[in-house]
N, C-alpha and C positions, 0 to 999 in steps of 0.2 A: 503493500499500499503505499501512499505516496506519503512521504516526511513522516514512515516510521522509524523507530529508534530502535537499531538490534541489538540484542543482549548482548554482553560480553562474552568471547571466546578466546581468553587470554593466551592457553598454549597455542590452539591454531595462529591467533593473530600474531605473536611472536614469530611461529616460523614462517609465517606470510612475509612479516617484515626482514626475516634476515633474508627470504631467496630475494625478496626486491633488491636490497641493500649488495647482492651478488650481482642482479641482474644490472642493477644502475651502475656498479663499478667498470661494468664495460663501455658507459660513456665517455672513457676518460683512457679504454687503451687504446692504442695506436691502430693508424688504419690507414690501408694504402691503396692510392691512386687504382684505378684501373686501367690495365695494362691489355694487351693482345689476347687472346684467348688463349690460353696454353696452358697446361697443368707444368711445365716447366719453371723451376723456380728462377727470377732473377732477383738481381740485387737493388735494392733501395733504400734511399737515407731516410731517417725519421721525419726530419727536418720536410722532407717533400711530398710528406702523408697527405691526402684530402683531407680537411677539416681535423689535422692534428694540433691547430693552433687558435682554431676560431673562436672557443670561448677562451682562452687562455693566454693569449698574444705571444704563445710560446710552446714550446712541448713541454709538456708536465705528467711527468710517469714517476712517481716518487717510489715504484715499489721497484721499476726497471724493467718491467715486461718488456719494454723494447731492447734492452742491453743485449748484444751479440744474437739478435734475434733473427733468423734467417726470413727470407721472404716468403717460404712456405707458411710458416709459423705467423708473419704481419698479415697474410690473407686470412689466416683463420681468426684473426682477432675480428679484422673486418667484416667478417662471413656472421662471426658470433653478435658482433653491436649492431648490424642491419638486423637480425632476425630479432634480438631483443627491444630491439627498438619499432619493430613492426605489431608483436607481440605487446609491448608497453602501449603502443596507440591504441590497441583493440581493448586493450583493458581497460585503459583510461575511461572510454567511451562506456564501454559495459558497467563501469561501477558508477557512473553518472546514471546512466537510463535505468539502472534499479529504481532510482526515486523520483523520475518520471513517467516512466509508463511500466505498465504491466501487461504481460503475455494474458490473453484470455484462456479460460477453460484451466485442466489438469498439466501438471506436471510430472503425475504418475498418480491413474486410478488404482493400480494395484495398492499404492503406498497411499491412497486418496489426501495427495497435496497439491492443491492448485496452486497458479503461479501466485495469486496474491497472498499464500500462505508463505513465501519465500521474502523473506525481508530485504531490503538493498545493504551495499556492502557486504562487509565479513561475516557478519549473520547467516548469510545464505550458504556457508560451509556448512552448516551442521543441517539447514533443513531440506536440502538436495538430498534425494537419498543415494545409497552408497552405489547401484547399479547404475544410476544418472551420469556420478562421478565414474564410473568404467567406462560408459559408453563416449565420455566426454575425453577420456584420457587414449581410448582405443581409436575414437575418430582423429584427434592430435596425433598419433603416431601414424597412421596412416597418411596421413597429409605429408607430414614429416619425411618420411622414409618410402613415398612413392610419387605422390601428385608435385611435390614441392622439393625435393631432394635437391642438395647443392652437388651439384656435379664437379668434378675439379679443372675440367677443360674448360668449364663456363665461367666470368665474373662472379664475383662476391654478390649477393642478393639476386641474379639472375636466374630464376628459380622454374617459374612455370613453363609448360612446353606447349600453352595456348593462351589466346587472349591477353597475350602481355606485350605492352608499349616497350618498344626499343628505339634508343636514337643513333642516329647517325653521325649526326654534329657532334663532335667531339666536345665543342664548348657549353650547349647546350644541355647534353648528357652531365657532363661535371656539377653542372647550376643544378640539375634537377637533384642529381646523386648528393650533394651538400646538402642541398634543403631537406631531403628526406633522414641522412645523420643528423641533423641539427634538430629536426620535428622528434627522431626518435629519442635522442637524447632530453630532450624536455620531457617527450612521455615518460620516460624509465624516472626522471627525477618527481613527476607530477603525480604518478600511481603510486611509488614508494611516500610522497608526502602525505597525500589523503590516507593510506593504512597506519600512515602514523597517528593520524591526527585523529583516526577513530578508534584507535587504542588508547591513545589519551586520553580523550572526550567521552567516549562511547556514542559517540555521534558520527554518522556521514557527513561530507562535505557538505550536501546539498540540506540536509538538516540544519546543520551550523548557517549557513546561508541564511535559512529563514526563520531561526530562532534570533540572530544576529549579535551570535556568541561566537562566532569565527577563531578559532584558536590560529595564531600564525604557526 
């Protein structure tokens, strides 16, 4: 329901926040400019990586991930960052939508759970039946390993084999890729921040806005 405040789920929330922190950390991992489609590793300087200094005005690598990293490792960092960014963008939309719109009907007739019974935010984790989560994970795994698998001979993030927009103009392509990287980084921080807010206040972001008690 709109504006419902989910009950606290401390242990689950703590786990999710920890996972979000791990995902968010990839926003600062070094990323490599797209090169010709080849699985052969090529050398690349960290300073030349697309988006490496967008938010920091210089390469920021306090844990030394890029130190002595070869091109294959750097490509892996880029693949992971793009993937996490895309997931975080979907997660951010889904997190907010739980407060503003609800599917009609039943989520599970067998468990007698309606979509309206599922609270917004992380309270949904306990409301969704185990069989529902199993289906979600299986579907995500199918997408990951079959339909949107990252091939070694494809550029990072170039996943789909159908209905996928590709750019021949190098300048336009880099601008689009940089926009996706920046949006993904912002989304990783956004979903992490909203989850932390809910853990601290017991309220989702939309509920906080409606109450006028938004926690920074």
